[in-house]
N, C-alpha and C positions, 0 to 999 in steps of 0.2 A: 462428598467435602462441597461446602460452599462454594459458589460458583465465586467469590471472592479468595476466597482461600486459593481458587486456579486461580487465578491473576495476578493476587503477589508470586506466588512463585514461579509460574509462568516470570513475572518481569523480575524478584528477585534473582534467581540461578543465574549460576553465572555458566554452564554447560549447555553444551545444544543440546543435552537429552534433557537436561531440562525446561529448555523450549520449545520443544517440540515432544516436552509431557499430551500423556492425553490419562486423564483417569479412569481408572479401572470400572470404578465405581458413578452410579449415572448423576452427574453432580445433581449439585438442589440447583435452580435457579429463580428457588424465590424470592424477590425483594423487599426483605426486611428494612433497609439500608435505607435510609431517609437525609446520610452528613457525606460527607467530602470527606474520604480521607486521605493519608496525606501517601503521596509517592518518591521515592527514591531519585534526587537530582537525577541519575546515571543510573540503566541499567541495569543488573550486575552480569558481567558477564569476568570467564577463565583469561588471564591472560594472552591464548591466543588471539583470541575474537574481541577481543575492548577494539572501543571506537579510539582512533587517531587519528592526529592533528596530518600530516602526513598525506599526498594526494597519491596517485595514479589518475593516468588520464584511460581512460575508456576507449576500448582498441576500436581504429576506425576503420567501415566502412570496407574498408578497402584491402581489411587483414582477416577480412575472416574465415578466408578458405584456409587458413592454416590454425589447425584444433587447437595453441595453447594461448590464442588470442581466444577463439569464441569463448574460452576456460576459462577467461579473463572477465567475458560479454557476464558470464552466464556465474562466475563472483559476487560479479555486479549489485545485478536481479537477486541473490540470496540470500545477504546481506540487506536490499530492501523487505523481502517477506519477513527476513531479521526485524526488523526497524520494525515492519505494519503490526509480526505479532507484542510489540514491549509496549506501539504506542495504543493497541487496541484492548490490550492491559493493565495499563493506563487507565480508560478508557473510562471501563468498568471500575476503576477504583476510586477517579475524583469529584468526576459527575454525582449526584444524584437520580437517583434512576423508580422513578413512585411511578405508584399506578398503570392503570392498563399500557398504555404506551411504554414505560419503561418496562414490565415490563419484558413488552412486543422487542427492547433495542440489547435487550439483559441475549434473548431470547437469541439475535439475527447476532450482537459480536461472539458471540462465545462460537453459533457456527460458523461468522467469517475467519475467525481463530485456527478453527480448521482447515479452512481453507490455505490458510500463512502458511499452518503451520504442513500439511500436504508438496505446497510449491516447493518450500525449504526444501524439503526433503528431494524431492523429484529434482532443480538443481545441484545441490552435492549429492549424489548421486551422482550425475552426467557430469558434474564437470570434474569427480575423482575419472572418472572411467576418460579423462581429455589430457588427464595428467593435475588435479593441481587439488589442492587440500583447502578448504576455507579456513580462512584468518591467513592467505598465502600471501596477501595482498594484505595490504591498510586499508579500513573499511571505517567507508565516516559516520560521523551520526546524524545530520539535515536533517531528518526529520522528524530524529528522537524532539531535535532544539527549539521545534512550532511548542511542544504542549504545552510546557511554562504560557506557553500565547496565548494557550485556551481555555477560556475560564467556562463558557456553557457546550452541552450538548450541540445542542446547533451549531457551534463552531466549528467542534469534530468536524464533525459529519460538512462541512462543507468542504473544510481541511481534506480531510483523510477522502474522502469518498467524492467529494465533487472531482475535486481538486489529484489529490496524488493520484487516484486508483480511478480515477475519470480518461490520466494522461495515461494509464499501460495498456487504455481500451486501442493505441495506436500504436505504442511502443511492438505490443503482443505482436498485431498484424504485424509488423514492419519485420521484427526482427523475425519472424515467421519461415515471412515470402526467403529475409539471406539467408537462413541457415537452410530451408529447403534450397536452395542457386545453389550452394556450396555445395551438395548429398547430405548433410546432416540433421537427419528427417527425425532422430531420436531428439536431437533437442531440437526440428521443430515440431512436433505433436508436443511435444510440453508448454511453448503458445497457448496456442490451439487448447490444450487443460486450460492457463491460464488465463487466455481469453472467456473464455465459458464462467470464469467463477467470477472475474472481473467483472461483464455487464453484471452477474445477479450484484456481486456489491455496491457498484452504483447505480446500482436499483435502488437500492437497499434505502442507503442514504440516499438520495430522491426524494425515498416514501414518507422520512420521513419528516425530511426537510418543511417537505409540503406543508406536513400537519402544522408546522410550526408556522408558518407559512401566512396560511391561514389566504385574505384576500389581497396582498402587497403583492407586488412585481418581486416572481420568485429571483427572479435576474440580480434585480438592486437587494433584493434578500439574502443570495449568496453574498454579492461584492459586500455588504455590509459587512456581515463576519468571517473573512479573511484577517487574517493574520498581517500587520506589519511586512509590508515587503515581501507577501506570496499574491503573489496575480493569476487573474485565468491564461496565463501564459502558462503556469504549469500546470494546469490538465490537457497539455493532448500533444503530442508528440511532432516529428519535422514532419511525419504526412497525415491527414486529415481525415477517422472516418467515421463518419458519420451512420450508416449502417447498424454499430454496435450501440451508438447512439438512442438510436429509435427503441433496436431489443430493450433498453437499459429503460426505459418510462421521458426521458426525456420529449422534452416538446421541441416544435418546433423552434420556436422564437428562441429559443436556450440554447441549443442546438447555432443554428444563426450567429448568434453574441457570442457565445464561444469561437468559433470559426474566426468573426472578422477582430475580432477581437486582440488588440498588438501595444507587445508587452514593449521591455526592453533584459525578458528574457534568453537568451544569446541560441538557444540550444533550438527552439522550437520559435524563434522571429528569426530563423537563418532564411534569404532570398532561397537560396540550394543548399539540397544534402551534398555537400562536398566530400567525396575521396578522403 
């Protein structure tokens, strides 16, 4: 199976089985493709897992000792993983990926998709143990709505790897600690797995963007690539963890500017994390 057919299967298939599909035969990674392919306005989703305009609030920290509330939190995380799979599949289809660097990006994205599929499976299995089925609560499509604004693979990496996935470094640590505190060691272990993989994903995005940035200031280059209304505030959690960012290869200068950045995203700009 060609990687483009694989990407389209992930993107257009409506069932969870389609999103978690892994080709039994070796995928053809060869980058013979050199022009943009169309992507659908919305990913394929069967009725139960379709995105909705309805909203459900993320559980408060003070409620996560209740297993049903932890299941709701995992439901949010699982949706993020599903959206990531779909965005990565869209990136493989949308952006021309030529030459040696293009081949590296194809290989990297396919590897990252495998990680996101693993995370999605882990979250679903654990939320099922806690009494919740995926799709039981409304699913938002915020991440997907950004794909229409991304015109280059550099913009993709700035938005996905250096923003949304960078934030997961903080969230994975934060919720791993909370799950440990309330005695849910299985959920805490999942967050450790996610953290380890997200460090790789941020490192991959950073490496690819560094090649494009050349001699330009990396922070300024990053800012120039973000879509309208997406700021670096989206790239961090309620508490800021330096160590995983260092492991991901981000420079001291970039890490400091990210930590110091102040924007209008209420989740990360609160003076304290209120229960």
